[in-house]
DSSP file (Angstrom, degrees, kcal/mol; ACC not computed):
  #  RESIDUE AA STRUCTURE BP1 BP2  ACC     N-H-->O    O-->H-N    N-H-->O    O-->H-N    TCO  KAPPA ALPHA  PHI   PSI    X-CA   Y-CA   Z-CA
    1    1 A M              0   0    0      0, 0.0     2,-0.1     0, 0.0    11,-0.0   0.000 360.0 360.0 360.0 139.4   13.0   32.6  114.6
    2    2 A A        -     0   0    0      1,-0.1    10,-0.0     8,-0.1     3,-0.0  -0.367 360.0-102.2 -69.4 146.7   16.3   31.6  116.4
    3    3 A D    >   -     0   0    0      1,-0.2     3,-1.6    -2,-0.1     6,-0.2  -0.590  26.9-150.3 -68.2 116.4   16.1   28.9  119.0
    4    4 A P  T 3  S+     0   0    0      0, 0.0    14,-0.2     0, 0.0    -1,-0.2   0.664  94.8  56.0 -68.2 -13.4   16.2   30.7  122.4
    5    5 A T  T 3  S+     0   0    0     14,-0.0     2,-0.1    -3,-0.0    -2,-0.1   0.546  79.5 112.5 -92.6  -7.4   18.0   27.7  124.0
    6    6 A A    <   -     0   0    0     -3,-1.6     3,-0.3     1,-0.1    12,-0.2  -0.452  63.7-142.6 -67.8 137.0   20.8   27.8  121.5
    7    7 A Q  S    S+     0   0    0      1,-0.2    72,-0.4    -2,-0.1    73,-0.3   0.850  89.5  24.5 -74.2 -37.0   24.1   28.8  123.3
    8    8 A N  S    S+     0   0    0     70,-0.1    -1,-0.2    71,-0.1   112,-0.1   0.194  83.4 128.1-119.8  18.0   25.8   30.9  120.6
    9    9 A D        -     0   0    0     -3,-0.3     3,-0.1    -6,-0.2   108,-0.1  -0.473  68.0-103.3 -68.5 144.7   22.9   32.2  118.4
   10   10 A P        -     0   0    0      0, 0.0    -1,-0.1     0, 0.0   104,-0.1  -0.302  47.1 -93.7 -62.5 155.8   22.9   35.9  117.9
   11   11 A P        -     0   0    0      0, 0.0     6,-0.2     0, 0.0   103,-0.0  -0.216  39.9-101.8 -68.7 160.3   20.3   37.8  120.0
   12   12 A D    >   -     0   0    0      4,-1.2     3,-2.1     1,-0.1    98,-0.0  -0.425  38.9-102.5 -77.2 162.7   16.9   38.7  118.7
   13   13 A P  T 3  S+     0   0    0      0, 0.0    97,-0.2     0, 0.0    -1,-0.1   0.664 116.9  66.4 -63.5 -16.3   16.4   42.3  117.6
   14   14 A T  T 3  S-     0   0    0      2,-0.2     3,-0.1    95,-0.1    -2,-0.0   0.612 111.7-115.4 -80.2 -10.1   14.5   43.2  120.8
   15   15 A G  S <  S+     0   0    0     -3,-2.1    93,-1.5     1,-0.3     2,-0.3   0.301  71.6 135.2  94.3 -10.7   17.7   42.8  122.8
   16   16 A R  B     +A  107   0A   0     91,-0.2    -4,-1.2    -5,-0.0    -1,-0.3  -0.556  28.5 159.8 -73.4 134.5   16.3   39.8  124.8
   17   17 A Q        -     0   0    0     89,-1.3     2,-0.3    -2,-0.3     3,-0.2  -0.974  28.8-169.3-158.5 138.6   18.9   37.1  125.0
   18   18 A S        +     0   0    0     -2,-0.3     3,-0.1   -14,-0.2    88,-0.1  -0.844  67.9  61.6-115.4 163.8   19.8   34.1  127.0
   19   19 A G  S    S+     0   0    0     -2,-0.3    60,-3.2     1,-0.3    61,-0.5   0.557  79.7  99.7 100.2   7.8   23.1   32.3  126.6
   20   20 A F  E     -B   78   0B   0     85,-0.4    85,-2.8    58,-0.3    -1,-0.3  -0.964  45.4-176.4-128.8 148.6   25.5   35.1  127.7
   21   21 A L  E     -BC  77 104B   0     56,-2.9    56,-2.5    -2,-0.3     2,-0.4  -0.934  25.9-140.6-136.1 155.7   27.2   35.7  131.0
   22   22 A T  E     -BC  76 103B   0     81,-2.4    81,-3.0    -2,-0.3     2,-0.4  -0.973  26.9-164.3-106.6 137.6   29.5   38.1  132.8
   23   23 A V  E     -BC  75 102B   0     52,-2.3    52,-3.3    -2,-0.4     2,-0.4  -0.989   3.0-161.7-126.4 127.5   32.0   36.2  134.9
   24   24 A M  E     +BC  74 101B   0     77,-2.8    77,-2.1    -2,-0.4     2,-0.3  -0.871  15.6 163.4-115.2 143.0   34.0   37.9  137.6
   25   25 A T  E     -B   73   0B   0     48,-2.0    48,-3.0    -2,-0.4     2,-0.3  -0.923  19.9-145.2-139.9 168.0   37.1   36.9  139.5
   26   26 A T  E     -B   72   0B   0     73,-0.4    73,-0.3    -2,-0.3     2,-0.3  -0.944  14.0-180.0-132.2 156.4   39.6   38.9  141.6
   27   27 A T  E     -B   71   0B   0     44,-1.8    44,-3.0    -2,-0.3     6,-0.0  -0.943  36.6-111.2-149.6 169.5   43.4   38.6  142.1
   28   28 A D  S    S+     0   0    0     -2,-0.3     2,-0.3    42,-0.2    41,-0.1   0.298  91.0  38.3 -95.3  10.8   46.0   40.4  144.2
   29   29 A S     >  -     0   0    0     42,-0.1     4,-2.1     1,-0.1    42,-0.1  -0.993  69.4-127.5-154.5 153.7   47.9   42.3  141.4
   30   30 A E  H  > S+     0   0    0     -2,-0.3     4,-2.7     2,-0.2     5,-0.2   0.883 111.7  56.6 -64.6 -38.4   47.3   44.1  138.2
   31   31 A T  H  > S+     0   0    0      1,-0.2     4,-2.0     2,-0.2    -1,-0.2   0.918 108.9  45.5 -59.9 -44.4   49.9   41.9  136.5
   32   32 A K  H  > S+     0   0    0      2,-0.2     4,-2.5     1,-0.2    -1,-0.2   0.892 111.5  52.9 -66.5 -39.6   48.0   38.7  137.5
   33   33 A A  H  X S+     0   0    0     -4,-2.1     4,-2.5     1,-0.2    -2,-0.2   0.925 109.7  48.4 -61.5 -44.2   44.7   40.3  136.4
   34   34 A R  H  X S+     0   0    0     -4,-2.7     4,-2.9     1,-0.2    -1,-0.2   0.888 111.1  51.0 -63.3 -39.1   46.2   41.1  133.0
   35   35 A K  H  X S+     0   0    0     -4,-2.0     4,-2.3     2,-0.2    -2,-0.2   0.921 111.2  46.8 -65.9 -43.9   47.5   37.6  132.6
   36   36 A L  H  X S+     0   0    0     -4,-2.5     4,-1.9     2,-0.2    -2,-0.2   0.925 115.0  47.7 -62.0 -43.9   44.2   36.0  133.5
   37   37 A A  H  X S+     0   0    0     -4,-2.5     4,-2.1    -5,-0.2     5,-0.2   0.945 112.5  47.5 -62.8 -49.4   42.4   38.3  131.1
   38   38 A R  H  X S+     0   0    0     -4,-2.9     4,-3.1     1,-0.2     5,-0.2   0.911 110.5  51.9 -60.9 -44.1   44.8   37.7  128.2
   39   39 A G  H  X S+     0   0    0     -4,-2.3     4,-1.9     1,-0.2    -1,-0.2   0.892 110.2  48.5 -61.3 -40.3   44.7   33.9  128.6
   40   40 A A  H  <>S+     0   0    0     -4,-1.9     5,-2.6    -5,-0.2     6,-1.0   0.898 114.7  45.0 -67.5 -39.9   40.9   33.9  128.5
   41   41 A I  H ><5S+     0   0    0     -4,-2.1     3,-1.6     3,-0.2    -2,-0.2   0.930 111.9  51.2 -70.2 -44.9   40.8   36.1  125.4
   42   42 A E  H 3<5S+     0   0    0     -4,-3.1    -1,-0.2     1,-0.3    -2,-0.2   0.872 112.2  47.7 -59.8 -36.1   43.6   34.2  123.6
   43   43 A G  T 3<5S-     0   0    0     -4,-1.9    -1,-0.3    -5,-0.2    -2,-0.2   0.399 111.3-122.3 -84.1   3.4   41.7   30.9  124.3
   44   44 A R  T < 5S+     0   0    0     -3,-1.6    -3,-0.2     2,-0.2    -2,-0.1   0.776  75.3 129.6  57.8  29.1   38.4   32.4  123.1
   45   45 A L  S   <S+     0   0    0     -5,-2.6     2,-0.3    -6,-0.2    -4,-0.2   0.673  78.4  15.9 -81.6 -19.4   36.9   31.6  126.4
   46   46 A A        -     0   0    0     -6,-1.0    31,-0.2    73,-0.2    -2,-0.2  -0.978  63.6-142.4-148.4 154.8   35.7   35.2  126.6
   47   47 A A  S    S+     0   0    0     29,-2.9     2,-0.3    -2,-0.3    30,-0.1   0.760  87.6   9.1 -87.6 -28.2   35.2   38.0  124.1
   48   48 A C  E     -D   76   0B   0     28,-1.0    28,-2.4     2,-0.0     2,-0.4  -0.994  57.5-163.6-152.2 146.9   36.3   40.8  126.4
   49   49 A A  E     -D   75   0B   0     -2,-0.3     2,-0.5    26,-0.2    26,-0.2  -0.988   9.2-161.3-135.5 128.8   37.8   41.1  129.9
   50   50 A Q  E     -D   74   0B   0     24,-2.6    24,-2.8    -2,-0.4     2,-0.6  -0.926   5.9-152.7-111.4 133.2   37.7   44.4  131.8
   51   51 A I  E     -D   73   0B   0     -2,-0.5     2,-0.3    22,-0.2    22,-0.2  -0.915  12.3-150.1-106.9 121.7   40.1   45.0  134.7
   52   52 A S        -     0   0    0     20,-2.6    20,-0.5    -2,-0.6     3,-0.2  -0.642  26.5 -98.5 -91.4 148.7   38.9   47.3  137.4
   53   53 A A        -     0   0    0     -2,-0.3    19,-0.4     1,-0.2    -1,-0.1  -0.077  68.1 -58.5 -55.2 163.4   41.2   49.5  139.5
   54   54 A P        -     0   0    0      0, 0.0     2,-0.3     0, 0.0    17,-0.2  -0.119  57.5-169.4 -51.8 140.0   42.1   48.1  142.9
   55   55 A V  E     -E   70   0C   0     15,-3.0    15,-2.8    -3,-0.2     2,-0.6  -0.871  24.1-117.5-121.4 157.8   39.2   47.5  145.2
   56   56 A T  E     -E   69   0C   0     -2,-0.3     2,-0.5    13,-0.2    13,-0.2  -0.895  27.8-162.1 -99.4 122.4   39.4   46.6  148.9
   57   57 A S  E     -E   68   0C   0     11,-3.0    11,-2.3    -2,-0.6     2,-0.5  -0.890   4.3-166.6-104.8 132.4   38.0   43.2  149.8
   58   58 A V  E     +E   67   0C   0     -2,-0.5     2,-0.3     9,-0.2     9,-0.2  -0.984  26.8 143.7-118.3 126.6   37.1   42.4  153.3
   59   59 A F  E     -E   66   0C   0      7,-2.1     7,-3.8    -2,-0.5     2,-0.5  -0.963  49.8-104.1-156.6 164.3   36.5   38.7  154.1
   60   60 A R  E     +E   65   0C   0     -2,-0.3     2,-0.3     5,-0.3     5,-0.2  -0.871  40.9 166.7 -98.3 130.5   36.9   35.9  156.6
   61   61 A W  E >   -E   64   0C   0      3,-2.9     3,-1.1    -2,-0.5    -2,-0.1  -0.975  66.6  -5.3-146.0 128.8   39.7   33.5  155.9
   62   62 A D  T 3  S-     0   0    0     -2,-0.3    -1,-0.1     1,-0.2     3,-0.1   0.913 129.8 -55.4  51.8  47.7   41.2   30.9  158.3
   63   63 A D  T 3  S+     0   0    0      1,-0.2     2,-0.4    -3,-0.0    -1,-0.2   0.684 119.4 100.9  62.5  22.3   39.0   32.2  161.2
   64   64 A A  E <  S-E   61   0C   0     -3,-1.1    -3,-2.9    -5,-0.0     2,-0.6  -0.987  74.9-119.2-134.2 147.0   40.3   35.8  160.8
   65   65 A V  E     -E   60   0C   0     -2,-0.4     2,-0.3    -5,-0.2    -5,-0.3  -0.755  40.1-173.0 -84.3 125.3   38.8   38.9  159.2
   66   66 A E  E     -E   59   0C   0     -7,-3.8    -7,-2.1    -2,-0.6     2,-0.4  -0.778  16.9-162.4-116.7 158.4   41.1   40.0  156.5
   67   67 A A  E     +E   58   0C   0     -2,-0.3     2,-0.3    -9,-0.2    -9,-0.2  -0.987  20.0 162.8-139.5 133.5   41.3   43.0  154.2
   68   68 A S  E     -E   57   0C   0    -11,-2.3   -11,-3.0    -2,-0.4     2,-0.4  -0.986  39.6-108.8-148.8 158.7   43.3   43.2  151.0
   69   69 A Q  E     +E   56   0C   0     -2,-0.3     2,-0.3   -13,-0.2   -13,-0.2  -0.758  44.9 172.7 -87.7 131.3   43.7   45.1  147.8
   70   70 A E  E     -E   55   0C   0    -15,-2.8   -15,-3.0    -2,-0.4     2,-0.5  -0.923  30.4-130.4-137.0 161.4   42.5   43.2  144.7
   71   71 A W  E     -B   27   0B   0    -44,-3.0   -44,-1.8    -2,-0.3     2,-0.4  -0.955  23.8-140.4-111.0 131.1   41.9   43.8  141.0
   72   72 A Q  E     -B   26   0B   0    -20,-0.5   -20,-2.6    -2,-0.5     2,-0.5  -0.733  10.6-161.9 -91.2 139.1   38.5   42.6  139.6
   73   73 A V  E     -BD  25  51B   0    -48,-3.0   -48,-2.0    -2,-0.4     2,-0.6  -0.988   3.8-166.2-120.8 122.5   38.4   41.0  136.2
   74   74 A L  E     -BD  24  50B   0    -24,-2.8   -24,-2.6    -2,-0.5     2,-0.3  -0.941   6.8-163.4-112.9 116.7   35.0   40.9  134.5
   75   75 A F  E     -BD  23  49B   0    -52,-3.3   -52,-2.3    -2,-0.6     2,-0.5  -0.761  10.4-149.6 -99.6 143.0   34.7   38.6  131.5
   76   76 A K  E     +BD  22  48B   0    -28,-2.4   -29,-2.9    -2,-0.3   -28,-1.0  -0.970  37.9 148.8-109.6 123.4   32.0   38.7  128.8
   77   77 A T  E     -B   21   0B   0    -56,-2.5   -56,-2.9    -2,-0.5     2,-0.3  -0.918  49.7 -93.7-148.5 168.8   31.3   35.2  127.4
   78   78 A A  E >   -B   20   0B   0     -2,-0.3     3,-2.1   -58,-0.2     4,-0.4  -0.684  37.0-123.0 -84.2 142.7   28.8   32.8  126.0
   79   79 A E  G >  S+     0   0    0    -60,-3.2     3,-1.5   -72,-0.4     4,-0.4   0.837 111.3  64.7 -55.0 -33.8   27.1   30.5  128.5
   80   80 A A  G 3  S+     0   0    0    -61,-0.5    -1,-0.3   -73,-0.3     4,-0.2   0.712 102.0  49.7 -64.1 -19.9   28.4   27.6  126.4
   81   81 A R  G <> S+     0   0    0     -3,-2.1     4,-2.5     1,-0.1    -1,-0.3   0.435  82.9  97.2 -96.9  -1.5   32.0   28.6  127.3
   82   82 A Y  H <> S+     0   0    0     -3,-1.5     4,-3.3    -4,-0.4     5,-0.3   0.922  80.3  49.9 -58.0 -50.5   31.5   28.9  131.0
   83   83 A E  H  > S+     0   0    0     -4,-0.4     4,-2.3     1,-0.2    -1,-0.2   0.897 114.3  45.6 -58.5 -41.2   32.8   25.5  132.1
   84   84 A E  H  > S+     0   0    0     -4,-0.2     4,-2.3     2,-0.2    -1,-0.2   0.888 113.6  49.3 -69.2 -38.4   36.0   26.0  130.1
   85   85 A L  H  X S+     0   0    0     -4,-2.5     4,-2.7     2,-0.2    -2,-0.2   0.935 112.2  47.9 -64.9 -45.5   36.4   29.5  131.4
   86   86 A A  H  X S+     0   0    0     -4,-3.3     4,-2.6     2,-0.2    -2,-0.2   0.909 111.8  49.8 -61.9 -42.1   35.9   28.4  135.0
   87   87 A A  H  X S+     0   0    0     -4,-2.3     4,-2.2    -5,-0.3    -1,-0.2   0.911 111.0  49.9 -62.7 -42.2   38.4   25.5  134.5
   88   88 A Y  H  X S+     0   0    0     -4,-2.3     4,-3.1     2,-0.2     5,-0.3   0.935 111.3  48.5 -60.2 -47.0   40.9   27.9  133.0
   89   89 A L  H  X S+     0   0    0     -4,-2.7     4,-2.0     1,-0.2    -2,-0.2   0.907 111.2  49.7 -62.8 -41.9   40.5   30.3  136.0
   90   90 A L  H  < S+     0   0    0     -4,-2.6    -1,-0.2     1,-0.2    -2,-0.2   0.892 116.8  42.3 -62.2 -39.2   40.9   27.5  138.5
   91   91 A D  H  < S+     0   0    0     -4,-2.2    -2,-0.2    -5,-0.2    -1,-0.2   0.897 120.7  39.3 -74.6 -41.5   44.0   26.3  136.8
   92   92 A A  H  < S+     0   0    0     -4,-3.1    -2,-0.2    -5,-0.2    -3,-0.2   0.693  96.9  92.6 -85.2 -19.7   45.7   29.6  136.1
   93   93 A H     <  -     0   0    0     -4,-2.0   -66,-0.1    -5,-0.3   -61,-0.0  -0.463  61.6-152.4 -79.7 146.0   44.7   31.3  139.4
   94   94 A D        +     0   0    0     -2,-0.1     2,-0.2     3,-0.0    -1,-0.1   0.455  65.1 102.0 -97.7   0.0   47.1   31.3  142.3
   95   95 A Y  S    S-     0   0    0      1,-0.1    -2,-0.1     4,-0.0   -68,-0.0  -0.562  73.4-133.9 -77.3 147.2   44.4   31.6  145.0
   96   96 A D  S    S+     0   0    0      1,-0.3    -1,-0.1    -2,-0.2    -3,-0.0   0.902 104.2  17.7 -62.7 -41.3   43.4   28.4  146.9
   97   97 A T  S    S-     0   0    0     -3,-0.0    -1,-0.3     2,-0.0    -3,-0.0  -0.723  87.2-163.7-132.6  81.5   39.7   29.3  146.4
   98   98 A P        -     0   0    0      0, 0.0     2,-0.5     0, 0.0   -71,-0.1  -0.345  26.6-109.6 -69.2 147.0   39.4   31.9  143.6
   99   99 A E        +     0   0    0    -73,-0.3     2,-0.4    -2,-0.0   -73,-0.4  -0.634  42.1 170.4 -71.7 123.8   36.2   33.9  143.3
  100  100 A I        +     0   0    0     -2,-0.5     2,-0.5   -75,-0.1   -75,-0.2  -0.889   5.3 168.7-137.4 106.2   34.4   32.8  140.1
  101  101 A I  E     -C   24   0B   0    -77,-2.1   -77,-2.8    -2,-0.4     2,-0.4  -0.976  15.9-160.6-124.6 126.9   30.9   34.3  139.9
  102  102 A A  E     -C   23   0B   0     -2,-0.5   -79,-0.2   -79,-0.2    -2,-0.0  -0.898   5.2-171.8-110.2 136.0   28.7   34.1  136.8
  103  103 A T  E     -C   22   0B   0    -81,-3.0   -81,-2.4    -2,-0.4     2,-0.1  -0.993  25.5-120.4-125.6 128.1   25.8   36.4  136.2
  104  104 A P  E     -C   21   0B   0      0, 0.0     2,-0.8     0, 0.0   -83,-0.3  -0.384  16.9-132.3 -66.1 142.7   23.4   35.9  133.3
  105  105 A I        +     0   0    0    -85,-2.8   -85,-0.4     1,-0.2     3,-0.1  -0.875  26.2 179.5 -91.3 113.7   23.0   38.8  130.8
  106  106 A T        +     0   0    0     -2,-0.8   -89,-1.3     1,-0.3     2,-0.3   0.727  66.4  12.6 -92.1 -23.1   19.3   39.1  130.4
  107  107 A R  B    S+A   16   0A   0    -91,-0.2     2,-0.3   -96,-0.0    -1,-0.3  -0.988  71.0 146.5-148.4 151.9   19.3   42.0  127.9
  108  108 A G        -     0   0    0    -93,-1.5     2,-0.2    -2,-0.3    -3,-0.0  -0.977  53.3 -63.6-173.3 167.4   22.0   43.6  125.8
  109  109 A G     >  -     0   0    0     -2,-0.3     4,-2.8     1,-0.1     5,-0.3  -0.435  42.4-136.2 -63.6 131.8   22.8   45.3  122.5
  110  110 A A  H  > S+     0   0    0      1,-0.2     4,-2.1     2,-0.2     5,-0.2   0.903 103.4  47.9 -58.6 -44.7   22.1   42.9  119.6
  111  111 A G  H  > S+     0   0    0      2,-0.2     4,-2.0     1,-0.2    -1,-0.2   0.912 112.8  48.5 -64.3 -42.4   25.3   43.8  117.8
  112  112 A Y  H  > S+     0   0    0      1,-0.2     4,-2.3     2,-0.2    -2,-0.2   0.934 112.8  46.6 -64.4 -46.6   27.5   43.5  121.0
  113  113 A L  H  X S+     0   0    0     -4,-2.8     4,-2.4     1,-0.2    -1,-0.2   0.843 109.7  54.5 -68.3 -31.3   26.1   40.1  121.9
  114  114 A S  H  X S+     0   0    0     -4,-2.1     4,-2.4    -5,-0.3    -1,-0.2   0.908 108.4  50.2 -63.4 -40.6   26.5   38.9  118.3
  115  115 A W  H  X S+     0   0    0     -4,-2.0     4,-2.7     2,-0.2    -2,-0.2   0.906 108.9  50.9 -62.7 -43.3   30.1   40.0  118.6
  116  116 A V  H  X S+     0   0    0     -4,-2.3     4,-1.3     2,-0.2   -38,-0.2   0.925 110.8  49.7 -59.6 -44.8   30.5   38.0  121.9
  117  117 A A  H  < S+     0   0    0     -4,-2.4     3,-0.3     1,-0.2     4,-0.2   0.922 113.1  46.3 -60.0 -44.9   29.0   35.0  120.2
  118  118 A E  H >< S+     0   0    0     -4,-2.4     3,-1.1     1,-0.2    -2,-0.2   0.916 112.2  49.5 -65.4 -43.9   31.4   35.3  117.3
  119  119 A E  H 3< S+     0   0    0     -4,-2.7    -1,-0.2     1,-0.2    -2,-0.2   0.684 113.1  46.8 -72.2 -18.0   34.5   35.8  119.5
  120  120 A T  T 3<        0   0    0     -4,-1.3    -1,-0.2    -3,-0.3    -2,-0.2   0.279 360.0 360.0-107.0   9.9   33.8   32.8  121.7
  121  121 A S    <         0   0    0     -3,-1.1    -2,-0.1    -4,-0.2    -1,-0.1   0.431 360.0 360.0-108.3 360.0   33.0   30.3  119.0
């Protein structure tokens, strides 16, 4: 049986898996979103990045309520690559405080998660 604490082991056949994340960020243009996505994939920091059509973000910044159009980038990665992915996003992003939110993948297709493990190792 595979070690459930191992970061890049393929998932078990039941679909239960720890060690994989989705990581989301936003940026203010499609061009910037594509650049962030491409850099992460080229560096094997993520197996896949999906760019969502513009969303409207409403937030407080410098004591004012702001609204802006942003593009979401959702990365699929191994938990073991999170720190490097976050560091890349902080370095490559032009926001002072970029959104970087990681969510654990608690279940997923065994073949897909095996692919994520392979692409991020």
